[in-house]
N, C-alpha and C positions, 0 to 999 in steps of 0.2 A: 579282492583282498580284504581279508579282516583285519582288525587291530591285532588279532592273534595269529596272523599268517593266512596261508592259502590252503583250504582242505581241499584234497584230491582224492576222488574214489579210485581203488586199484583193485584188480583180481590178480592173485599170485598163484603162479604153478610152481610148487616146490618139488625139489628132487629130480629138477630138469637137467639134461646133459650139459648145459652151460647157462651163465647167468648172463641176461640181456634185456633190453626194453622191448618187448614184442609188439607195441603199438597201439592204438586206439580202438576200442569198440564203443561206439557212441561217445559218452563222456568219462569212459572209464579206462584206464591205463592198464594193459595188460604186461605183467612183469614175471620173467621167468627166473629163477634162483637154484643153482645147483645144491645148496644146503637142503638138509631133511627138513621136514615138518616136526622138530622134536625139540622140546626144551628151548625154544625161543630161538633156535638157529637161523631159521628161515626168515624169521622178522629180522632179526640183525643183519642178515646177506640183504634184505630189501632196503632196509635203511642206508646201509653201506652204499649199494649199488645206485640207490637214486641220490644220494650225497654226492657222490663220485660224477654221475653224469650232469647233475645240475652245477657243479662247481662249488659247493657249499660245505661247509663243516659238517661233521656228524650230527652235532647238536642242534642243526637247524631243520633237521627232517627227523619226525617223530611219529611213529603208529599212534594214533589215538583211539581207534576203536577197531574191534575185528581181530583181536590177537589170536585168537585160535579158530579163525574162519579164513577161506581163500580169498574172502571179499572183505577189504581193509579201508579204511580212512587214514591218509596220511596228512599232517600239518607240516607246512614249508614256510620257513620264515627267511626274509631276505630278497625275495623276487617277487615280481607281478606275476600275476595268473597268467597273462599272455606271454610272459618271456619263460615261464615254467613249460608252457605247452610248446612253444617254439623249441627249446632245448630238448624235450622229450621227444617231439616228433623227428628232428634232425637225428637223434640217437637212435630212433626206430628205422629210420631209412637205411 
């Protein structure tokens, strides 16, 4: 965790049949969202899914790079990296 939170690499599949945490691929989290990849809808869906899964407010989860790419970096505030990984691994099971 840095002073500005934990940065997490994710790979997003937008337009999926359902929104879910799909699991880990190495150190990258795979996330599926049903929102289409247009006008920021998928990005908003990713932030909402992660904040809900982690039990955080929407303001504590923010995409900080890769907004127009399937590969993104998300900044997460309020939890340690170990706790984030535990909660996301549990959600993917």
